N, C-alpha and C positions, 0 to 999 in steps of 0.2 A: 357389385350391385347391392350387396347386403348393407353397405355403409351409407348408401344414399339417403335412406330415411333419417339416420342419425345426423348426418351433415345438415340436411334440410331443417331438422328440429333445432340444432344448435346455432345455425347461422344468425338468426335474429338476436340471440343472446350475445354473440360476439360483436355484432354490429352495434348493439346498444351499449356494450362495454366501451367500444372505441369512441362512441359519441359522448360518453360521460367522463372520459379521461380529462382531468384538469391539469393545467400547467401554469406556473407563475409567469409574469411578464418576461419578455426576452432580455430586457436591460433595465438598469436603474441609472438615472441621469443625475449627475452632480454638477453644479455650476459654481466653480470657485471664482474668487475675485480676479479681474483681469490683470491687476498690477499689485505690487506691494506698496503699503503706505510708508514703511520705513526704507531707509537708504541701504542698498546692497553694499556690503563691505568690498572695497577695491573693485567697484563696478562689476561685481559678480564674477570675477576672475576664477577660472576653474583649475583645480588641482585635485589630487587623489585623496578622497576622504579617508580611505582605509589606512593610508600612511600618514594621516594628519598628525598623529601624536609624535611621529619621528621628526616633524618640523618644528617642534616646540623648544628645541635646543636644550632638552633635559632628558638624557638617556635613562635616568633613574625612574622617571614616570613610565616610560615604555616598559621597563623591566617589572615594575609593580603591576601594571595592567596584565602583562603576560603571566605573572605569578597568580594573580587573582583568577584568571581564566582556567588555570589548571586545578583550582580547588573549589570553584564555585558550585554550590548545590543547585542554584538556579539553572546554570547551564547543564548540569547533569540531568535535572528534571526535564529540561527542554529536549535533550538528546533521547531520553526515554520516551517522550511523547512522539518524537519522530519515528522511533522504532515501532511503537504501538500503532501509529497511523500507517506505517508501511505494511505491517502485518494485516491490518484491517483492509488495506487495498488489495492485498493478495487474496484474502478470503472473499471479498466482494467480486473480484475478477473471476475466481473459480466458479462462481455460480452461473456464469455465462456459458460454460462448457459442460460436456458430459462428465459423469463420474464413472469410475471403473473399480470394481471390488473383486478381489480374488477369493475363492473359496476352496476348501479341501477337506476331505473327511475320510476316515478309515473305521471299519467296524467288523466284528466277527459275531455271528449270531446263528442260531438254529431256527430255521423257519417253520419246520414241522417236527413233531416228536420223533418220528422214525428217520428223518433226514439227517445227513451229516452236517457238521458246522460249515459255514461258508464265510469267505472273506469278501468284504466290499470296499473297494477303493474308488474315490472320485476326485476329480479336479475340475474347476470351472471358473468362469468370470462372469460377473453380472454388471451390466451397464445401464445407466439411467440418465435422462436429459430432460430438463424442463424447458420447453419452448417459451422464449421471452416474448409473448404475444404483444404486450402493451408497454414494453420497455422498462418495466420496473427494475429488473436486474441490471440493465445497462445504466439506469439512473443511479442505482446504489453504487455501482463501480465508479461512476463519475464523481459522486459525492465523496467516496473514499479517496480518490485521487486529489480532489480539491482540498480535502482536509490534510492530506500529506503535504501538499504545497504550503498550506497555511502553517503547519507545524514547522516546516523548514524556515519560513519567514520569522516565526516566533523565536526560533533558536538564535537567529541573527539579532533580532530585537533585544533579546536577553544579553547578548554580547555587547551591543551598543550601550545599553543601560548600565551594565557592569563597568565598562570602560569609563563612562561619564561619572558614575558614582565614585570610582577610585580616583579619578582626576579631581573631582570636587573635594574629596576628603584630603587628598594630597595638597591641593591648593589651600585648604583651610590650615593645614599644618605649616605649610610654607609661609602663609600670611601671618600666622601666629608667631613664627620665628622672626619675621620682619618687624612685627609690632613689638616683640620682645627686645629687639636691638634698639628700636627707637626709645622704648621705655627705659631700658637700661642706661642709655646715654643720658636721658633726662635725669634719672636717679643719680648718676655720677655727678652731673652738674649741680644737683641740689646738695649733695654731700660737700662738694667744694665750696658752695656758697655758705653752707652752715659752718664749715671750718673757719672761713673768713669772718663770719659774723661773731663766732666765739672769740677770735683773736681781738677784733675791734671792741667787743664788749668788755673784755678783760682790761683792755688798755683805756677804757673809759670814753671811747669815741662814739659808741652807740649805746642805746638803752638795752638793759637786759631783756626787755620784751622783744626786741628785734632778734636777739639770738635765739629766744624761744620759738619765734615764728620760723626762723631758718631751720631749727631742729625739727619742728613739726612738718615742715615741707619735705625735709630729707626722709623722715619716717613714712610720710605718705608716698613718696616715690618708691621706697623700698617695698612697701606693701603692694603697690601696683605691679612691681616686678615679680614678687612672689605669686600673686594671683595669676598673672599671665603665664608664668613658667608652668604652673600647675595645669592651666588650660592647654598649653602645648603638649604636655605629657599625656593628657586625656586624648588629644587628637591623634597621637601616635598609637595609643591603645586601640582606638576606633579603627585606624588604618590597618593595624595588624589583624584585627578580627575580620575586616572586610576582605583582605587578600588571603586570609587563611594561613599566615606564617606566624610562628611563635614570636612573642613580643621582644625577647632579647635579640633575636636575629634582625628584626626590623630596626631596632634601635642602633645596633651595630652597623647595619646597612646604611641607614640615614647619616650616621656619623662619618663613615668612611667615604660616602659619596656626596658629602655636603658641598653645595655650590658656593661660589664666592658670595660674600655678604651683600654686595651691591647688585647681584644678578637675580632677577626674578624671572618667572616663566615668560617666554617670548610673547609679546602682545600682537605681533603682526602676522601670526601664522594664518595661512590661507587654506581653504578647502572648498570643495564643490558646493556651490549654491546656485541653483537654477534660476533662470530669469523670471519664469512665470510660476505662480502658485500651483497651477495644475501639474507642472513637471515635478515640483517638490513633493506634492501629495503622492504622485505615482511612484516615487522612489522610497516611500516610507514603508518599512516591513509590517508595521501594525495595521496600516490601511490596506495593504495587500492581503494580509491575513483576514481582515474583516470582509474583503471582497470575495475571498475564497470560501469563507464560511457562508456568505450570501449565496454563492453558487451551489454549495453543498446543500443548503437548506432548500433551495429551489428543486434540486434533484430529489431530496427527501419527500417533497410533496408528490412528485411523480411516482415514487416508489410506494408511498402509502396509498395513493389512489389506485395503483395497479393491483394492490392486494385485495381490493374489493371486487375485482373483475374475474372472469373465468381464467383458469390456469390449465395449460395443456402439457402433458408429460409423456415421454416415450421411454420404454425400457426393453431390455433384451438380455439374453444369456447364451453362453456356450460352455460345453463341458465334455469331459471324457470319463468313462466309468469302466471298472473291471470287477467282475464277480468270479470267484474261483472256489472250488470245493476244498474242504479242509483235509481230506485224505488223499493219498496218492491215487492217481487215476481219476480224480474228480473232474467234473465238467467245469471248464473255464469259459468266460464270455467277455469280450471287449466291445465297447460301443461309444458313440459320440452323440451328444444331444445339443440342440440349439433351439432358440425361440426368438421371435421379434414381436414385441408387444407385451402387454396391451398398450394401445394408445388411449390414455386416460384423460378425460376432461372433467375438471372439478369446478363447481359453481357455488360460491358462498351463498347460502340461503338465509341463515340466521346465526348471529354470533353475539346477540345482546347489545349491538351497537359498538362493539370493540373496534372494528375497522374504521367506522365513521369517526369515532373519537380519535383514533390515531391520525387520520387525515386532518382533522381540525387542529390537533396539536402541531402537526407539521406545518400547516398554514400559519399558525401563530408564531412558530419559530422563524419562519421565513419573514414575516412582517417585522419581528424584532430584529432580525439580521439586517433588514433594510435600514431601520432606524439607527442601528449601531454603526453601520457602514457610513452613513451620512454624517453621523456624529464624529466618527474618527477623522473623516476628511476635514470637517470644520475645525476640530481640535488641532490637527496638523498645521493648518494654515495659521491658526491663532498663535501656536507656539513659535513658529518661525517668525511671525510678525512681531511678537513681543521680544524675541531675542534680537531681531534687527533694530528695534527701537532702543533697546538697552545698549547695544553696541554704539548706536549713533549718539546716545546721551553721554556715555562714558568718553567717547572720543571728543565730544564738544567740551566736556569738563576738564579734559586732561591738561590743556594749555593753561587755563586759569588756575587750576589747582597747583600746577608746578610753579607758576609765577608767584602765587600767594605763599607757598612754602619757602621759596627762595627769598622773598621779601621779608617774611617773618624771621627767617634765620639771620639775615643781616641786621634786622632791628634788635633781635635778642643779643647778638654779639656786641652791638654798640651799647646797649643798655648794660650788659655785663661788664664791659670795659669801664663805663662811667661809674658803675657801682664799686668796682675795685678801686677806682680813683677817688671815691668819696663824693661823687657828683650826682649820684642817683640813690634813691632809697631802696630798701629791700622790697617794699610793696610794688614799686615800679618793676623791679627785676622779676618778681613772682608773676606779675600780670603779663609781662613779655614772655615768660617761660610757658605759662598756660596757653598763650596764643600760638607759639611755635609748636608746642606739643600737639595741639589740636590740628594744626596744619599738617604736621608730619604724619599723624595718625590718619587724617583724611586722605592723604596722598597714597598711603599703603592700602587703605580700604578701597580707593578708586581703582587701583591696580587689581585688587581682588575682584571687584565688581565687573571689571572689563573682561578678565579671564573667565569668570563665571558666565558671562554672556556668550563668550566663544564656545564654552562647553555646552551651554543650552542650545546654541545654534547647531552644533555638531549633532546633538541628540535629535533635535527637531528636523534636521535635514536627512535623517535616516542612516547616518553613520557609514555611508559608502555602499549600502546594499543596492543590488540591481536584480532585475528579473532576467534569468538566463535566456539568451536568444531573443530578447525583446527590449531593445534600447529605449524605445518610446512606447510604453504600455498604453493600451486603449484608454482614453480619457477625454471628456468626462463620461461618455457613455460606456460603462464597463459591463460586460456581459454577465448576467446572473444565471444564465442557463448552465447546465452541468456539462460544459465542454471542457476538455483537458487543456489547461494553460501550461506554458513552460514552467518547470519547477524553479523554485527560488534558488539562487546560487550564492550561498554565504561566502563572504570574503573576510580575511582576518581583520 
């Protein structure tokens, strides 16, 4: 009966708090384009993205990627963030339950001048629980769970980016070696022409200026070889730094594992590319992380708003004590104590606007998270679209580039034969040489561009990441409320 006036007094405050509780919208809608503008490679045939590197017919690349993952500081930082997010989730979840604290004490004292000394021993436990009236603690726990899932997705995004970076650098090194072989062959041909010009000039069949032109051409070819060889060495150094392996080991590894000169990275490797842009966006770890941060920001608004409202807490304790006299024959006493309460209700009255400022900051973070989420989705679609267009362009150019290189090779061979027979001038030979060199270089560059487009598509398609237990994530309406979604499941 004594509590009725207190309840009657506080009920309006509780009802007012419930009415003032603010929550963000339940969902944020994204409308991706219905179809791709570029052509899907191989009609969108599906295979495993996670094992895509193994299908490139280059075991060295797979080993380099695995080595880089063992030494990457970016992956180590991502793993630390997962551990930190997991600890935050445990701390946020602990706020939903009661706390229990054990106590113990021992003392010896004289209570009165004439009284003997007495020993006091006590053991006890104290419990406390904050009743989550307005869901602030539950929202904080949901936000921590969402950020843990986002950190797990970020870890896989880091692995995808690292694999793509290693592949890109390895591709640059392989392309440089291919260019070097073309340039070296051209330089050898220039030396042969220069030697022939020297012989004919000494015999008086050609002018000395012709021999000088041939020597200049041979020197130019040698300079190209020297420059390109230095570039290839720089690419190896960059690759060694990227994978975290000493340079001599990388050089020895590349030498012992060198592929045949005519073989380049496989061009027709397949991996999973979904039919609709919405599906691709749903399998991107960075987009999923942005959605989880959106959910966490939504929960943060609820938590900040709940802090402005009344808070109800309950406490209690239980203990045992023993008091004994210090001398023999002294009086001893044992007893137990317990208490339930108080039931405490606190109502924020004045804090200088701190809680309101925290709420406004949380709302601003939520609005920024909405913009970031939509931006990430648009960026994902654009990256896939660009990679598809690049693949389509390189495929269209392949036949013409190959035919041009073949034709220019035949033309140069014929001109070289005519020059040796004295039926063509050195100027004609050099012009044919420049043409075939440009065609050969363009063909190697086209192979590099096509493989770079495959790597870009691998990165843009999410690298094989999926959401555990959710083969088709909710899209385009993705919940921004702080409900627990399945955790991200990283795959190698």
